[in-house]
mmCIF entry with sequence, helices, sheets and N, C-alpha, C, O atoms, coordinates in Angstrom:
data_MODEL
# 
_entry.id   MODEL 
# 
_entity.id                         1 
_entity.type                       polymer 
_entity.pdbx_number_of_molecules   1 
# 
_entity_poly.entity_id                      1 
_entity_poly.type                           'polypeptide(L)' 
_entity_poly.nstd_linkage                   no 
_entity_poly.nstd_monomer                   no 
_entity_poly.pdbx_seq_one_letter_code       MTGYARQAAHQAAFLDGGMEIISKPFAIEQLGRRIGEILRRNIS 
_entity_poly.pdbx_seq_one_letter_code_can   MTGYARQAAHQAAFLDGGMEIISKPFAIEQLGRRIGEILRRNIS 
_entity_poly.pdbx_strand_id                 A 
# 
loop_
_entity_poly_seq.entity_id 
_entity_poly_seq.num 
_entity_poly_seq.mon_id 
_entity_poly_seq.hetero 
1 1  MET n 
1 2  THR n 
1 3  GLY n 
1 4  TYR n 
1 5  ALA n 
1 6  ARG n 
1 7  GLN n 
1 8  ALA n 
1 9  ALA n 
1 10 HIS n 
1 11 GLN n 
1 12 ALA n 
1 13 ALA n 
1 14 PHE n 
1 15 LEU n 
1 16 ASP n 
1 17 GLY n 
1 18 GLY n 
1 19 MET n 
1 20 GLU n 
1 21 ILE n 
1 22 ILE n 
1 23 SER n 
1 24 LYS n 
1 25 PRO n 
1 26 PHE n 
1 27 ALA n 
1 28 ILE n 
1 29 GLU n 
1 30 GLN n 
1 31 LEU n 
1 32 GLY n 
1 33 ARG n 
1 34 ARG n 
1 35 ILE n 
1 36 GLY n 
1 37 GLU n 
1 38 ILE n 
1 39 LEU n 
1 40 ARG n 
1 41 ARG n 
1 42 ASN n 
1 43 ILE n 
1 44 SER n 
# 
_struct_asym.id          A 
_struct_asym.entity_id   1 
# 
loop_
_struct_conf.conf_type_id 
_struct_conf.id 
_struct_conf.pdbx_PDB_helix_id 
_struct_conf.beg_label_comp_id 
_struct_conf.beg_label_asym_id 
_struct_conf.beg_label_seq_id 
_struct_conf.pdbx_beg_PDB_ins_code 
_struct_conf.end_label_comp_id 
_struct_conf.end_label_asym_id 
_struct_conf.end_label_seq_id 
_struct_conf.pdbx_end_PDB_ins_code 
_struct_conf.beg_auth_comp_id 
_struct_conf.beg_auth_asym_id 
_struct_conf.beg_auth_seq_id 
_struct_conf.end_auth_comp_id 
_struct_conf.end_auth_asym_id 
_struct_conf.end_auth_seq_id 
_struct_conf.pdbx_PDB_helix_class 
_struct_conf.details 
_struct_conf.pdbx_PDB_helix_length 
HELX_P HELX_P1 AA1 ARG A 6  ? HIS A 10 ? ARG A 6  HIS A 10 1 ? 5  
HELX_P HELX_P2 AA2 ILE A 28 ? ILE A 43 ? ILE A 28 ILE A 43 1 ? 16 
# 
_struct_conf_type.id          HELX_P 
_struct_conf_type.criteria    ? 
_struct_conf_type.reference   ? 
# 
loop_
_atom_site.group_PDB 
_atom_site.id 
_atom_site.type_symbol 
_atom_site.label_atom_id 
_atom_site.label_alt_id 
_atom_site.label_comp_id 
_atom_site.label_asym_id 
_atom_site.label_entity_id 
_atom_site.label_seq_id 
_atom_site.pdbx_PDB_ins_code 
_atom_site.Cartn_x 
_atom_site.Cartn_y 
_atom_site.Cartn_z 
_atom_site.occupancy 
_atom_site.B_iso_or_equiv 
_atom_site.pdbx_formal_charge 
_atom_site.auth_seq_id 
_atom_site.auth_comp_id 
_atom_site.auth_asym_id 
_atom_site.auth_atom_id 
_atom_site.pdbx_PDB_model_num 
ATOM 1   N N  . MET A 1 1  ? 104.937 102.687 89.375  1.00 0.00 ? 1  MET A N  1 
ATOM 2   C CA . MET A 1 1  ? 106.273 103.185 89.217  1.00 0.00 ? 1  MET A CA 1 
ATOM 3   C C  . MET A 1 1  ? 106.265 104.168 88.072  1.00 0.00 ? 1  MET A C  1 
ATOM 4   O O  . MET A 1 1  ? 105.441 104.078 87.162  1.00 0.00 ? 1  MET A O  1 
ATOM 5   N N  . THR A 1 2  ? 107.173 105.093 88.125  1.00 0.00 ? 2  THR A N  1 
ATOM 6   C CA . THR A 1 2  ? 107.217 106.121 87.099  1.00 0.00 ? 2  THR A CA 1 
ATOM 7   C C  . THR A 1 2  ? 108.643 106.398 86.672  1.00 0.00 ? 2  THR A C  1 
ATOM 8   O O  . THR A 1 2  ? 109.575 106.263 87.465  1.00 0.00 ? 2  THR A O  1 
ATOM 9   N N  . GLY A 1 3  ? 108.808 106.775 85.454  1.00 0.00 ? 3  GLY A N  1 
ATOM 10  C CA . GLY A 1 3  ? 110.100 107.177 84.920  1.00 0.00 ? 3  GLY A CA 1 
ATOM 11  C C  . GLY A 1 3  ? 110.206 108.681 84.828  1.00 0.00 ? 3  GLY A C  1 
ATOM 12  O O  . GLY A 1 3  ? 111.207 109.209 84.344  1.00 0.00 ? 3  GLY A O  1 
ATOM 13  N N  . TYR A 1 4  ? 109.170 109.382 85.294  1.00 0.00 ? 4  TYR A N  1 
ATOM 14  C CA . TYR A 1 4  ? 109.190 110.838 85.265  1.00 0.00 ? 4  TYR A CA 1 
ATOM 15  C C  . TYR A 1 4  ? 110.206 111.377 86.263  1.00 0.00 ? 4  TYR A C  1 
ATOM 16  O O  . TYR A 1 4  ? 110.671 110.661 87.149  1.00 0.00 ? 4  TYR A O  1 
ATOM 17  N N  . ALA A 1 5  ? 110.535 112.635 86.103  1.00 0.00 ? 5  ALA A N  1 
ATOM 18  C CA . ALA A 1 5  ? 111.465 113.294 87.019  1.00 0.00 ? 5  ALA A CA 1 
ATOM 19  C C  . ALA A 1 5  ? 110.929 113.235 88.442  1.00 0.00 ? 5  ALA A C  1 
ATOM 20  O O  . ALA A 1 5  ? 109.718 113.180 88.657  1.00 0.00 ? 5  ALA A O  1 
ATOM 21  N N  . ARG A 1 6  ? 111.827 113.246 89.398  1.00 0.00 ? 6  ARG A N  1 
ATOM 22  C CA . ARG A 1 6  ? 111.427 113.189 90.813  1.00 0.00 ? 6  ARG A CA 1 
ATOM 23  C C  . ARG A 1 6  ? 110.421 114.280 91.171  1.00 0.00 ? 6  ARG A C  1 
ATOM 24  O O  . ARG A 1 6  ? 109.501 114.036 91.952  1.00 0.00 ? 6  ARG A O  1 
ATOM 25  N N  . GLN A 1 7  ? 110.582 115.472 90.613  1.00 0.00 ? 7  GLN A N  1 
ATOM 26  C CA . GLN A 1 7  ? 109.649 116.564 90.920  1.00 0.00 ? 7  GLN A CA 1 
ATOM 27  C C  . GLN A 1 7  ? 108.230 116.188 90.517  1.00 0.00 ? 7  GLN A C  1 
ATOM 28  O O  . GLN A 1 7  ? 107.281 116.484 91.243  1.00 0.00 ? 7  GLN A O  1 
ATOM 29  N N  . ALA A 1 8  ? 108.077 115.545 89.382  1.00 0.00 ? 8  ALA A N  1 
ATOM 30  C CA . ALA A 1 8  ? 106.749 115.134 88.935  1.00 0.00 ? 8  ALA A CA 1 
ATOM 31  C C  . ALA A 1 8  ? 106.190 114.058 89.849  1.00 0.00 ? 8  ALA A C  1 
ATOM 32  O O  . ALA A 1 8  ? 104.992 114.046 90.129  1.00 0.00 ? 8  ALA A O  1 
ATOM 33  N N  . ALA A 1 9  ? 107.038 113.160 90.315  1.00 0.00 ? 9  ALA A N  1 
ATOM 34  C CA . ALA A 1 9  ? 106.572 112.085 91.188  1.00 0.00 ? 9  ALA A CA 1 
ATOM 35  C C  . ALA A 1 9  ? 106.047 112.635 92.507  1.00 0.00 ? 9  ALA A C  1 
ATOM 36  O O  . ALA A 1 9  ? 105.126 112.063 93.090  1.00 0.00 ? 9  ALA A O  1 
ATOM 37  N N  . HIS A 1 10 ? 106.617 113.736 92.985  1.00 0.00 ? 10 HIS A N  1 
ATOM 38  C CA . HIS A 1 10 ? 106.163 114.318 94.249  1.00 0.00 ? 10 HIS A CA 1 
ATOM 39  C C  . HIS A 1 10 ? 104.812 115.005 94.087  1.00 0.00 ? 10 HIS A C  1 
ATOM 40  O O  . HIS A 1 10 ? 104.110 115.230 95.073  1.00 0.00 ? 10 HIS A O  1 
ATOM 41  N N  . GLN A 1 11 ? 104.451 115.331 92.880  1.00 0.00 ? 11 GLN A N  1 
ATOM 42  C CA . GLN A 1 11 ? 103.157 115.958 92.620  1.00 0.00 ? 11 GLN A CA 1 
ATOM 43  C C  . GLN A 1 11 ? 102.180 114.886 92.164  1.00 0.00 ? 11 GLN A C  1 
ATOM 44  O O  . GLN A 1 11 ? 101.642 114.947 91.058  1.00 0.00 ? 11 GLN A O  1 
ATOM 45  N N  . ALA A 1 12 ? 101.961 113.912 93.020  1.00 0.00 ? 12 ALA A N  1 
ATOM 46  C CA . ALA A 1 12 ? 101.176 112.730 92.669  1.00 0.00 ? 12 ALA A CA 1 
ATOM 47  C C  . ALA A 1 12 ? 99.677  112.946 92.870  1.00 0.00 ? 12 ALA A C  1 
ATOM 48  O O  . ALA A 1 12 ? 98.976  112.025 93.289  1.00 0.00 ? 12 ALA A O  1 
ATOM 49  N N  . ALA A 1 13 ? 99.182  114.133 92.582  1.00 0.00 ? 13 ALA A N  1 
ATOM 50  C CA . ALA A 1 13 ? 97.763  114.439 92.771  1.00 0.00 ? 13 ALA A CA 1 
ATOM 51  C C  . ALA A 1 13 ? 96.883  113.613 91.834  1.00 0.00 ? 13 ALA A C  1 
ATOM 52  O O  . ALA A 1 13 ? 95.678  113.499 92.062  1.00 0.00 ? 13 ALA A O  1 
ATOM 53  N N  . PHE A 1 14 ? 97.464  113.044 90.794  1.00 0.00 ? 14 PHE A N  1 
ATOM 54  C CA . PHE A 1 14 ? 96.691  112.264 89.837  1.00 0.00 ? 14 PHE A CA 1 
ATOM 55  C C  . PHE A 1 14 ? 96.430  110.846 90.312  1.00 0.00 ? 14 PHE A C  1 
ATOM 56  O O  . PHE A 1 14 ? 95.716  110.102 89.640  1.00 0.00 ? 14 PHE A O  1 
ATOM 57  N N  . LEU A 1 15 ? 96.989  110.447 91.454  1.00 0.00 ? 15 LEU A N  1 
ATOM 58  C CA . LEU A 1 15 ? 96.803  109.088 91.963  1.00 0.00 ? 15 LEU A CA 1 
ATOM 59  C C  . LEU A 1 15 ? 95.475  108.973 92.712  1.00 0.00 ? 15 LEU A C  1 
ATOM 60  O O  . LEU A 1 15 ? 95.059  109.908 93.397  1.00 0.00 ? 15 LEU A O  1 
ATOM 61  N N  . ASP A 1 16 ? 94.826  107.844 92.580  1.00 0.00 ? 16 ASP A N  1 
ATOM 62  C CA . ASP A 1 16 ? 93.619  107.566 93.348  1.00 0.00 ? 16 ASP A CA 1 
ATOM 63  C C  . ASP A 1 16 ? 93.999  107.248 94.787  1.00 0.00 ? 16 ASP A C  1 
ATOM 64  O O  . ASP A 1 16 ? 95.156  106.937 95.071  1.00 0.00 ? 16 ASP A O  1 
ATOM 65  N N  . GLY A 1 17 ? 93.050  107.323 95.681  1.00 0.00 ? 17 GLY A N  1 
ATOM 66  C CA . GLY A 1 17 ? 93.277  107.027 97.083  1.00 0.00 ? 17 GLY A CA 1 
ATOM 67  C C  . GLY A 1 17 ? 93.865  105.643 97.287  1.00 0.00 ? 17 GLY A C  1 
ATOM 68  O O  . GLY A 1 17 ? 93.424  104.679 96.661  1.00 0.00 ? 17 GLY A O  1 
ATOM 69  N N  . GLY A 1 18 ? 94.857  105.541 98.160  1.00 0.00 ? 18 GLY A N  1 
ATOM 70  C CA . GLY A 1 18 ? 95.479  104.273 98.463  1.00 0.00 ? 18 GLY A CA 1 
ATOM 71  C C  . GLY A 1 18 ? 96.575  103.862 97.493  1.00 0.00 ? 18 GLY A C  1 
ATOM 72  O O  . GLY A 1 18 ? 97.235  102.843 97.699  1.00 0.00 ? 18 GLY A O  1 
ATOM 73  N N  . MET A 1 19 ? 96.779  104.651 96.425  1.00 0.00 ? 19 MET A N  1 
ATOM 74  C CA . MET A 1 19 ? 97.820  104.317 95.458  1.00 0.00 ? 19 MET A CA 1 
ATOM 75  C C  . MET A 1 19 ? 99.163  104.884 95.922  1.00 0.00 ? 19 MET A C  1 
ATOM 76  O O  . MET A 1 19 ? 99.218  105.901 96.614  1.00 0.00 ? 19 MET A O  1 
ATOM 77  N N  . GLU A 1 20 ? 100.212 104.225 95.539  1.00 0.00 ? 20 GLU A N  1 
ATOM 78  C CA . GLU A 1 20 ? 101.569 104.638 95.873  1.00 0.00 ? 20 GLU A CA 1 
ATOM 79  C C  . GLU A 1 20 ? 102.349 104.839 94.589  1.00 0.00 ? 20 GLU A C  1 
ATOM 80  O O  . GLU A 1 20 ? 101.951 104.362 93.526  1.00 0.00 ? 20 GLU A O  1 
ATOM 81  N N  . ILE A 1 21 ? 103.473 105.556 94.696  1.00 0.00 ? 21 ILE A N  1 
ATOM 82  C CA . ILE A 1 21 ? 104.322 105.776 93.528  1.00 0.00 ? 21 ILE A CA 1 
ATOM 83  C C  . ILE A 1 21 ? 105.786 105.632 93.953  1.00 0.00 ? 21 ILE A C  1 
ATOM 84  O O  . ILE A 1 21 ? 106.160 106.021 95.059  1.00 0.00 ? 21 ILE A O  1 
ATOM 85  N N  . ILE A 1 22 ? 106.590 105.081 93.081  1.00 0.00 ? 22 ILE A N  1 
ATOM 86  C CA . ILE A 1 22 ? 108.027 104.985 93.299  1.00 0.00 ? 22 ILE A CA 1 
ATOM 87  C C  . ILE A 1 22 ? 108.695 105.389 91.989  1.00 0.00 ? 22 ILE A C  1 
ATOM 88  O O  . ILE A 1 22 ? 108.289 104.952 90.912  1.00 0.00 ? 22 ILE A O  1 
ATOM 89  N N  . SER A 1 23 ? 109.720 106.225 92.093  1.00 0.00 ? 23 SER A N  1 
ATOM 90  C CA . SER A 1 23 ? 110.396 106.727 90.900  1.00 0.00 ? 23 SER A CA 1 
ATOM 91  C C  . SER A 1 23 ? 111.531 105.815 90.481  1.00 0.00 ? 23 SER A C  1 
ATOM 92  O O  . SER A 1 23 ? 112.263 105.288 91.318  1.00 0.00 ? 23 SER A O  1 
ATOM 93  N N  . LYS A 1 24 ? 111.671 105.634 89.169  1.00 0.00 ? 24 LYS A N  1 
ATOM 94  C CA . LYS A 1 24 ? 112.790 104.879 88.621  1.00 0.00 ? 24 LYS A CA 1 
ATOM 95  C C  . LYS A 1 24 ? 113.960 105.830 88.456  1.00 0.00 ? 24 LYS A C  1 
ATOM 96  O O  . LYS A 1 24 ? 113.715 107.017 88.241  1.00 0.00 ? 24 LYS A O  1 
ATOM 97  N N  . PRO A 1 25 ? 115.158 105.421 88.537  1.00 0.00 ? 25 PRO A N  1 
ATOM 98  C CA . PRO A 1 25 ? 115.586 104.059 88.861  1.00 0.00 ? 25 PRO A CA 1 
ATOM 99  C C  . PRO A 1 25 ? 115.549 103.843 90.368  1.00 0.00 ? 25 PRO A C  1 
ATOM 100 O O  . PRO A 1 25 ? 115.700 104.791 91.140  1.00 0.00 ? 25 PRO A O  1 
ATOM 101 N N  . PHE A 1 26 ? 115.351 102.615 90.780  1.00 0.00 ? 26 PHE A N  1 
ATOM 102 C CA . PHE A 1 26 ? 115.383 102.259 92.196  1.00 0.00 ? 26 PHE A CA 1 
ATOM 103 C C  . PHE A 1 26 ? 116.054 100.902 92.330  1.00 0.00 ? 26 PHE A C  1 
ATOM 104 O O  . PHE A 1 26 ? 116.034 100.081 91.413  1.00 0.00 ? 26 PHE A O  1 
ATOM 105 N N  . ALA A 1 27 ? 116.647 100.690 93.492  1.00 0.00 ? 27 ALA A N  1 
ATOM 106 C CA . ALA A 1 27 ? 117.277 99.401  93.789  1.00 0.00 ? 27 ALA A CA 1 
ATOM 107 C C  . ALA A 1 27 ? 116.193 98.427  94.223  1.00 0.00 ? 27 ALA A C  1 
ATOM 108 O O  . ALA A 1 27 ? 115.164 98.838  94.761  1.00 0.00 ? 27 ALA A O  1 
ATOM 109 N N  . ILE A 1 28 ? 116.415 97.155  93.996  1.00 0.00 ? 28 ILE A N  1 
ATOM 110 C CA . ILE A 1 28 ? 115.448 96.128  94.379  1.00 0.00 ? 28 ILE A CA 1 
ATOM 111 C C  . ILE A 1 28 ? 115.184 96.175  95.885  1.00 0.00 ? 28 ILE A C  1 
ATOM 112 O O  . ILE A 1 28 ? 114.082 95.860  96.334  1.00 0.00 ? 28 ILE A O  1 
ATOM 113 N N  . GLU A 1 29 ? 116.185 96.565  96.656  1.00 0.00 ? 29 GLU A N  1 
ATOM 114 C CA . GLU A 1 29 ? 116.008 96.688  98.115  1.00 0.00 ? 29 GLU A CA 1 
ATOM 115 C C  . GLU A 1 29 ? 115.015 97.794  98.445  1.00 0.00 ? 29 GLU A C  1 
ATOM 116 O O  . GLU A 1 29 ? 114.202 97.649  99.358  1.00 0.00 ? 29 GLU A O  1 
ATOM 117 N N  . GLN A 1 30 ? 115.078 98.900  97.703  1.00 0.00 ? 30 GLN A N  1 
ATOM 118 C CA . GLN A 1 30 ? 114.128 99.990  97.917  1.00 0.00 ? 30 GLN A CA 1 
ATOM 119 C C  . GLN A 1 30 ? 112.709 99.531  97.615  1.00 0.00 ? 30 GLN A C  1 
ATOM 120 O O  . GLN A 1 30 ? 111.777 99.839  98.357  1.00 0.00 ? 30 GLN A O  1 
ATOM 121 N N  . LEU A 1 31 ? 112.554 98.807  96.540  1.00 0.00 ? 31 LEU A N  1 
ATOM 122 C CA . LEU A 1 31 ? 111.234 98.292  96.179  1.00 0.00 ? 31 LEU A CA 1 
ATOM 123 C C  . LEU A 1 31 ? 110.714 97.349  97.253  1.00 0.00 ? 31 LEU A C  1 
ATOM 124 O O  . LEU A 1 31 ? 109.544 97.422  97.628  1.00 0.00 ? 31 LEU A O  1 
ATOM 125 N N  . GLY A 1 32 ? 111.563 96.475  97.748  1.00 0.00 ? 32 GLY A N  1 
ATOM 126 C CA . GLY A 1 32 ? 111.170 95.549  98.803  1.00 0.00 ? 32 GLY A CA 1 
ATOM 127 C C  . GLY A 1 32 ? 110.739 96.268  100.073 1.00 0.00 ? 32 GLY A C  1 
ATOM 128 O O  . GLY A 1 32 ? 109.738 95.905  100.690 1.00 0.00 ? 32 GLY A O  1 
ATOM 129 N N  . ARG A 1 33 ? 111.505 97.294  100.462 1.00 0.00 ? 33 ARG A N  1 
ATOM 130 C CA . ARG A 1 33 ? 111.147 98.071  101.653 1.00 0.00 ? 33 ARG A CA 1 
ATOM 131 C C  . ARG A 1 33 ? 109.802 98.758  101.462 1.00 0.00 ? 33 ARG A C  1 
ATOM 132 O O  . ARG A 1 33 ? 108.961 98.766  102.361 1.00 0.00 ? 33 ARG A O  1 
ATOM 133 N N  . ARG A 1 34 ? 109.611 99.329  100.288 1.00 0.00 ? 34 ARG A N  1 
ATOM 134 C CA . ARG A 1 34 ? 108.364 100.049 100.009 1.00 0.00 ? 34 ARG A CA 1 
ATOM 135 C C  . ARG A 1 34 ? 107.168 99.113  100.049 1.00 0.00 ? 34 ARG A C  1 
ATOM 136 O O  . ARG A 1 34 ? 106.129 99.451  100.616 1.00 0.00 ? 34 ARG A O  1 
ATOM 137 N N  . ILE A 1 35 ? 107.307 97.953  99.458  1.00 0.00 ? 35 ILE A N  1 
ATOM 138 C CA . ILE A 1 35 ? 106.222 96.961  99.489  1.00 0.00 ? 35 ILE A CA 1 
ATOM 139 C C  . ILE A 1 35 ? 105.940 96.528  100.921 1.00 0.00 ? 35 ILE A C  1 
ATOM 140 O O  . ILE A 1 35 ? 104.782 96.401  101.316 1.00 0.00 ? 35 ILE A O  1 
ATOM 141 N N  . GLY A 1 36 ? 106.995 96.300  101.699 1.00 0.00 ? 36 GLY A N  1 
ATOM 142 C CA . GLY A 1 36 ? 106.823 95.929  103.103 1.00 0.00 ? 36 GLY A CA 1 
ATOM 143 C C  . GLY A 1 36 ? 106.069 96.993  103.884 1.00 0.00 ? 36 GLY A C  1 
ATOM 144 O O  . GLY A 1 36 ? 105.196 96.674  104.691 1.00 0.00 ? 36 GLY A O  1 
ATOM 145 N N  . GLU A 1 37 ? 106.404 98.263  103.645 1.00 0.00 ? 37 GLU A N  1 
ATOM 146 C CA . GLU A 1 37 ? 105.716 99.366  104.326 1.00 0.00 ? 37 GLU A CA 1 
ATOM 147 C C  . GLU A 1 37 ? 104.225 99.373  103.971 1.00 0.00 ? 37 GLU A C  1 
ATOM 148 O O  . GLU A 1 37 ? 103.369 99.535  104.840 1.00 0.00 ? 37 GLU A O  1 
ATOM 149 N N  . ILE A 1 38 ? 103.940 99.198  102.704 1.00 0.00 ? 38 ILE A N  1 
ATOM 150 C CA . ILE A 1 38 ? 102.545 99.210  102.253 1.00 0.00 ? 38 ILE A CA 1 
ATOM 151 C C  . ILE A 1 38 ? 101.769 98.048  102.876 1.00 0.00 ? 38 ILE A C  1 
ATOM 152 O O  . ILE A 1 38 ? 100.641 98.222  103.338 1.00 0.00 ? 38 ILE A O  1 
ATOM 153 N N  . LEU A 1 39 ? 102.377 96.873  102.883 1.00 0.00 ? 39 LEU A N  1 
ATOM 154 C CA . LEU A 1 39 ? 101.704 95.701  103.461 1.00 0.00 ? 39 LEU A CA 1 
ATOM 155 C C  . LEU A 1 39 ? 101.466 95.886  104.958 1.00 0.00 ? 39 LEU A C  1 
ATOM 156 O O  . LEU A 1 39 ? 100.390 95.556  105.455 1.00 0.00 ? 39 LEU A O  1 
ATOM 157 N N  . ARG A 1 40 ? 102.453 96.408  105.679 1.00 0.00 ? 40 ARG A N  1 
ATOM 158 C CA . ARG A 1 40 ? 102.279 96.625  107.123 1.00 0.00 ? 40 ARG A CA 1 
ATOM 159 C C  . ARG A 1 40 ? 101.174 97.638  107.397 1.00 0.00 ? 40 ARG A C  1 
ATOM 160 O O  . ARG A 1 40 ? 100.395 97.468  108.335 1.00 0.00 ? 40 ARG A O  1 
ATOM 161 N N  . ARG A 1 41 ? 101.103 98.674  106.600 1.00 0.00 ? 41 ARG A N  1 
ATOM 162 C CA . ARG A 1 41 ? 100.041 99.685  106.764 1.00 0.00 ? 41 ARG A CA 1 
ATOM 163 C C  . ARG A 1 41 ? 98.671  99.088  106.532 1.00 0.00 ? 41 ARG A C  1 
ATOM 164 O O  . ARG A 1 41 ? 97.723  99.413  107.247 1.00 0.00 ? 41 ARG A O  1 
ATOM 165 N N  . ASN A 1 42 ? 98.555  98.223  105.549 1.00 0.00 ? 42 ASN A N  1 
ATOM 166 C CA . ASN A 1 42 ? 97.257  97.659  105.201 1.00 0.00 ? 42 ASN A CA 1 
ATOM 167 C C  . ASN A 1 42 ? 96.824  96.531  106.138 1.00 0.00 ? 42 ASN A C  1 
ATOM 168 O O  . ASN A 1 42 ? 95.651  96.158  106.150 1.00 0.00 ? 42 ASN A O  1 
ATOM 169 N N  . ILE A 1 43 ? 97.736  95.997  106.906 1.00 0.00 ? 43 ILE A N  1 
ATOM 170 C CA . ILE A 1 43 ? 97.380  94.954  107.877 1.00 0.00 ? 43 ILE A CA 1 
ATOM 171 C C  . ILE A 1 43 ? 96.759  95.583  109.124 1.00 0.00 ? 43 ILE A C  1 
ATOM 172 O O  . ILE A 1 43 ? 95.888  94.986  109.755 1.00 0.00 ? 43 ILE A O  1 
ATOM 173 N N  . SER A 1 44 ? 97.203  96.774  109.472 1.00 0.00 ? 44 SER A N  1 
ATOM 174 C CA . SER A 1 44 ? 96.719  97.444  110.687 1.00 0.00 ? 44 SER A CA 1 
ATOM 175 C C  . SER A 1 44 ? 95.281  97.850  110.570 1.00 0.00 ? 44 SER A C  1 
ATOM 176 O O  . SER A 1 44 ? 94.724  98.425  111.505 1.00 0.00 ? 44 SER A O  1 
# 
């Protein structure tokens, strides 16, 4: 997760393969959805 501006979060070239990023602030529901998406992708 990052507290940087949304523009910086979209330029996530510094992330290693398989890493995800979510910008703060976010609702707990958004975090839950994002985690669910990641888990479903990794199960396939």
